[in-house]
C-alpha positions as CSV (number, residue, x, y, z in Angstrom):
1,X,6.2,8.8,22.1
2,X,6.6,9.7,18.4
3,X,6.0,13.3,17.5
4,X,3.8,15.0,14.9
5,X,5.5,17.1,12.3
6,X,2.6,19.5,11.5
7,X,2.7,21.2,8.0
8,X,0.0,23.8,7.9
9,X,-1.4,25.8,5.0
10,X,-0.4,29.4,4.6
11,X,-2.5,31.9,6.5
12,X,-5.1,33.4,4.2
13,X,-8.1,35.0,5.9
14,X,-10.6,34.2,3.2
15,X,-9.7,30.5,3.2
16,X,-10.3,29.5,6.9
17,X,-6.6,28.5,7.1
18,X,-5.9,30.8,10.0
19,X,-8.5,29.4,12.3
20,X,-7.7,25.8,11.3
21,X,-4.1,26.3,12.1
22,X,-4.9,27.9,15.4
23,X,-7.3,25.1,16.4
24,X,-4.9,22.3,15.4
25,X,-2.1,23.8,17.5
26,X,-4.5,24.3,20.4
27,X,-5.8,20.7,20.2
28,X,-2.2,19.3,20.1
29,X,-1.2,21.5,23.0
30,X,-4.3,20.5,25.0
31,X,-3.6,16.7,24.5
32,X,0.1,17.0,25.4
33,X,1.1,15.5,22.1
34,X,4.7,16.4,21.1
35,X,4.6,18.3,17.8
36,X,6.7,20.6,15.6
37,X,5.1,23.1,13.3
38,X,6.6,23.8,9.9
39,X,5.6,27.4,9.3
40,X,8.1,29.6,7.4
41,X,7.4,33.1,8.7
42,X,10.0,34.5,6.3
43,X,7.6,33.7,3.5
44,X,5.6,36.9,4.4
45,X,2.0,37.2,3.3
46,X,0.0,37.4,0.1
47,X,-3.2,38.6,-1.3
48,X,-5.6,36.5,-3.4
49,X,-6.5,37.2,-7.0
50,X,-10.2,38.1,-7.2
51,X,-12.4,35.0,-7.0
52,X,-9.5,32.7,-6.3
53,X,-8.7,30.7,-3.2
54,X,-5.0,30.7,-3.6
55,X,-2.1,32.6,-5.1
56,X,-0.2,29.9,-7.0
57,X,3.2,31.6,-7.0
58,X,3.0,32.5,-3.3
59,X,1.8,29.0,-2.2
60,X,4.6,27.4,-4.3
61,X,7.1,29.6,-2.5
62,X,5.6,28.8,0.8
63,X,5.6,25.1,0.3
64,X,9.1,25.1,-1.0
65,X,10.2,26.8,2.2
66,X,8.3,24.3,4.2
67,X,10.1,21.4,2.4
68,X,13.5,23.1,3.0
69,X,12.7,23.2,6.8
70,X,11.7,19.5,6.7
71,X,14.9,18.6,4.8
72,X,16.9,20.5,7.5
73,X,15.3,18.4,10.2
74,X,16.4,15.2,8.4
75,X,19.9,16.6,8.0
76,X,20.1,17.3,11.7
77,X,18.8,13.8,12.6
78,X,15.5,15.2,14.1
79,X,13.1,12.9,12.2
80,X,12.7,9.5,13.7
81,X,10.9,6.2,13.1
82,X,7.1,6.5,13.6
83,X,7.1,10.3,13.6
84,X,4.0,11.4,11.8
85,X,3.9,14.1,9.1
86,X,0.5,15.8,9.1
87,X,-0.3,18.0,6.2
88,X,-3.4,20.2,6.5
89,X,-3.4,19.9,2.7
90,X,-1.7,16.8,1.4
91,X,-2.0,17.9,-2.2
92,X,1.5,19.1,-1.9
93,X,4.0,19.2,-4.8
94,X,7.3,18.1,-3.4
95,X,5.9,15.7,-0.8
96,X,7.7,12.8,-2.5
97,X,10.9,14.3,-1.0
98,X,9.9,12.9,2.4
99,X,9.7,9.3,1.0
100,X,13.0,10.0,-0.7
101,X,14.6,11.2,2.6
102,X,13.0,8.4,4.6
103,X,14.7,5.9,2.3
104,X,18.2,7.4,2.4
105,X,18.1,8.3,6.1
106,X,16.7,4.8,6.9
107,X,13.8,6.4,8.8
108,X,10.1,5.2,8.8
109,X,8.2,8.5,9.3
110,X,4.6,8.3,8.3
111,X,2.9,10.7,5.9
112,X,-0.7,11.7,6.6
113,X,-2.9,14.7,5.8
114,X,-6.2,16.1,4.5
115,X,-7.1,16.0,0.8
116,X,-9.4,18.9,0.0
117,X,-9.6,18.6,-3.8
118,X,-7.9,17.3,-6.9
119,X,-8.1,16.4,-10.6
120,X,-10.1,13.3,-9.8
121,X,-13.2,15.5,-9.4
122,X,-14.9,16.3,-12.7
123,X,-16.1,19.8,-11.7
124,X,-12.9,20.9,-9.9
125,X,-10.8,23.5,-11.8
126,X,-7.7,21.2,-11.2
127,X,-9.4,18.8,-13.6
128,X,-7.9,20.8,-16.4
129,X,-4.4,19.8,-15.1
130,X,-5.3,16.1,-14.9
131,X,-2.8,14.9,-17.5
132,X,0.1,15.7,-15.1
133,X,-1.8,16.2,-11.8
134,X,-3.0,12.6,-11.9
135,X,0.7,11.5,-11.6
136,X,1.2,13.7,-8.6
137,X,-1.9,12.4,-6.9
138,X,-0.9,8.8,-7.6
139,X,2.4,9.5,-5.8
140,X,0.8,11.2,-2.9
141,X,-1.7,8.4,-2.3
142,X,0.9,5.7,-2.8
143,X,3.4,7.1,-0.2
144,X,0.8,8.2,2.3
145,X,0.0,6.2,5.4
146,X,-3.4,7.7,5.8
147,X,-5.5,10.3,3.9
148,X,-8.3,12.2,5.6
149,X,-11.3,13.3,3.5
150,X,-13.9,16.0,4.4
151,X,-16.7,13.9,3.0
152,X,-17.7,10.6,1.4
153,X,-18.2,12.6,-1.7
154,X,-14.5,13.2,-2.2
155,X,-13.4,9.8,-0.8
156,X,-15.7,8.0,-3.3
157,X,-14.4,10.2,-6.1
158,X,-10.8,9.3,-5.4
159,X,-11.5,5.5,-5.1
160,X,-13.4,5.5,-8.3
161,X,-10.9,7.5,-10.3
162,X,-7.5,6.4,-8.9
163,X,-5.8,3.1,-8.3
164,X,-5.6,3.3,-4.5
165,X,-5.8,1.3,-1.3
166,X,-9.2,2.4,-0.1
167,X,-8.4,1.5,3.4
168,X,-6.0,4.5,3.6
169,X,-8.9,7.0,3.2
170,X,-10.9,8.0,6.2
171,X,-13.8,10.4,6.2
172,X,-13.5,12.9,9.0
173,X,-15.2,16.1,8.1
174,X,-13.5,19.5,8.7
175,X,-13.2,21.6,11.9
176,X,-15.9,24.3,11.9
177,X,-15.1,26.5,15.0
178,X,-18.6,26.8,16.5
179,X,-17.2,28.4,19.6
180,X,-16.3,31.5,17.7
181,X,-19.8,31.8,16.4
182,X,-21.6,31.4,19.7
183,X,-21.2,35.1,20.7
184,X,-23.3,36.4,17.8
185,X,-27.0,37.2,18.3
186,X,-29.3,35.4,15.9
187,X,-32.5,36.4,17.5
188,X,-33.2,39.4,15.2
189,X,-33.2,38.4,11.5
190,X,-33.4,40.8,8.6
191,X,-35.1,39.9,5.3
192,X,-31.7,39.2,3.8
193,X,-30.4,36.4,1.5
194,X,-26.7,35.8,1.3
195,X,-24.4,34.2,-1.1
196,X,-21.1,33.6,0.7
197,X,-19.3,31.6,-2.0
198,X,-16.3,32.8,-4.0
199,X,-17.2,34.9,-7.1
200,X,-15.9,32.4,-9.6
201,X,-17.3,30.2,-12.3
202,X,-17.5,27.0,-10.2
203,X,-19.8,28.8,-7.7
204,X,-22.1,30.3,-10.4
205,X,-22.8,33.7,-8.7
206,X,-24.8,34.9,-11.7
207,X,-27.6,32.5,-10.7
208,X,-27.9,34.5,-7.4
209,X,-28.6,37.6,-9.5
210,X,-31.4,35.8,-11.3
211,X,-32.7,34.5,-7.9
212,X,-33.0,38.0,-6.6
213,X,-35.0,39.1,-9.6
214,X,-37.4,36.2,-9.4
215,X,-37.9,36.2,-5.6
216,X,-38.6,40.0,-5.6
217,X,-41.0,39.6,-8.5
218,X,-42.9,36.7,-6.9
219,X,-43.2,38.2,-3.5
220,X,-43.8,41.7,-4.8
221,X,-41.1,43.2,-2.6
222,X,-38.1,45.3,-3.5
223,X,-36.9,45.6,0.2
224,X,-35.4,42.1,0.5
225,X,-31.6,42.3,0.6
226,X,-29.6,40.0,-1.6
227,X,-25.9,40.1,-0.6
228,X,-22.8,38.6,-2.1
229,X,-20.5,38.8,0.9
230,X,-17.3,38.8,-1.2
231,X,-18.5,42.0,-2.8
232,X,-18.1,43.7,0.6
233,X,-14.9,44.5,2.4
234,X,-15.9,42.8,5.6
235,X,-13.7,41.7,8.4
236,X,-14.5,38.4,10.1
237,X,-16.6,40.0,12.9
238,X,-18.7,42.0,10.4
239,X,-19.1,38.9,8.2
240,X,-20.3,36.7,11.1
241,X,-22.6,39.5,12.3
242,X,-24.1,39.8,8.8
243,X,-24.8,36.1,8.7
244,X,-26.3,36.1,12.2
245,X,-28.8,38.7,11.0
246,X,-29.6,37.0,7.7
247,X,-32.4,34.5,7.0
248,X,-31.2,32.5,4.1
249,X,-27.8,31.2,2.7
250,X,-27.8,30.0,-0.9
251,X,-25.3,28.0,-2.9
252,X,-25.2,27.1,-6.6
253,X,-21.8,25.4,-6.4
254,X,-20.6,23.1,-9.2
255,X,-17.8,22.0,-6.9
256,X,-17.8,21.6,-3.1
257,X,-16.2,19.0,-0.9
258,X,-17.3,20.5,2.4
259,X,-18.4,24.1,2.5
260,X,-17.2,26.1,5.5
261,X,-19.2,29.2,4.6
262,X,-22.5,27.3,4.4
263,X,-21.8,25.4,7.6
264,X,-21.2,28.6,9.5
265,X,-24.2,30.4,8.1
266,X,-26.4,27.4,8.9
267,X,-25.2,27.4,12.5
268,X,-26.0,31.1,12.7
269,X,-29.6,30.4,11.8
270,X,-29.6,31.0,8.1
271,X,-31.9,28.5,6.3
272,X,-29.6,26.7,3.7
273,X,-30.8,26.4,0.1
274,X,-28.4,24.1,-1.6
275,X,-28.1,22.0,-4.7
276,X,-28.9,18.3,-4.4
277,X,-25.4,17.3,-5.4
278,X,-21.8,17.2,-4.3
279,X,-21.3,17.0,-0.5
280,X,-24.6,18.7,0.4
281,X,-26.9,15.6,0.5
282,X,-24.3,14.1,2.9
283,X,-24.4,16.9,5.4
284,X,-27.9,18.5,5.1
285,X,-31.5,17.3,5.3
286,X,-33.3,16.8,2.0
287,X,-35.7,19.7,2.8
288,X,-32.8,22.1,2.3
289,X,-31.8,20.7,-1.2
290,X,-33.1,21.7,-4.6
291,X,-32.9,19.7,-7.9
292,X,-33.3,22.7,-10.3
293,X,-33.2,26.5,-10.2
294,X,-36.9,27.0,-10.0
295,X,-37.1,24.9,-6.9
296,X,-34.4,27.1,-5.2
297,X,-36.6,30.1,-5.9
298,X,-39.5,28.3,-4.2
299,X,-37.4,27.4,-1.2
300,X,-36.0,31.0,-0.7
301,X,-39.5,32.4,-0.9
302,X,-40.8,29.9,1.7
303,X,-37.9,30.7,4.0
304,X,-38.5,34.4,3.8
305,X,-42.2,34.0,4.3
306,X,-42.4,31.4,7.0
307,X,-39.8,33.0,9.3
308,X,-38.6,29.7,10.6
309,X,-35.1,29.5,12.1
310,X,-32.9,26.7,13.5
311,X,-29.3,26.1,14.3
312,X,-27.7,23.4,12.3
313,X,-24.5,21.7,13.4
314,X,-22.4,19.3,11.3
315,X,-21.5,16.5,13.7
316,X,-18.2,15.6,12.0
317,X,-16.8,19.0,12.9
318,X,-16.6,17.9,16.5
319,X,-14.8,14.7,15.9
320,X,-12.3,15.3,13.1
321,X,-9.3,16.2,15.4
322,X,-9.7,12.9,17.2
323,X,-9.6,11.1,13.9
324,X,-6.7,13.1,12.5
325,X,-4.5,12.7,15.6
326,X,-5.6,9.3,16.9
327,X,-3.7,6.1,16.4
328,X,-1.5,5.7,13.3
329,X,-1.1,1.9,13.4
């Protein structure tokens, strides 16, 4: 049986990469699939600049070390026909080296992985790099055997903006680890509204400040908590506990291909109040979506007043591993 050569993202607590790596390895162990993990422990660790989801210098160092480990496998003759490279982020500068080594070592190893974002999306910050990033994306999509997308939103964007074989792109969702969340008590809710997005321009956190002002004014209450979770120095347990005790989660994102934070909050009984754009209409019922800011104020007021609560699960989170590590014909 061919093996999977698994190339994870670097571990950064605020990016969900730790739990994704843990769950992928656990799944592969459980299924008995032979796999090799390319994780350069010598790369050390890194902190994130405020509001950012990556440290560009560190991630470049990390990926370079991963590619050096892969090249050493080719050099030792450890990569074989039908082996499958799986990148947990296939937007990977240097990935063309695998096609290069396949050619010279006369090996037909397949390249697969998850695409999270790219310059093909108008509102993504990578769009500013499109002049050269487009060329990288064209290479990635050309040499890949299969590309997994978190949503139809991102798949459609790629197919519309890039010259690609649409059959390569499979919508799978992303793995939300609901088992970790099940231990948190959601029975006692505080009058609290949370914003758990990054504090960067594409998430528009300043609209949350205006939301607070308008909701408190309309309801005539100053005791309602409005919390930006990234303003707090919370560990994961504290973060999940806060969400479990909160009533509403709000997003004003200009860019979102999936949304781990909202998915977790919704599972923990926070009523989602989300823009009617991006991936959200694909994953959430229309009653949770707003078309303009004033409507988001209405929805938050209603959620605080009506005291309704439900657990929302995104179905794709349960099936994505099967799709990622199924057949590669």
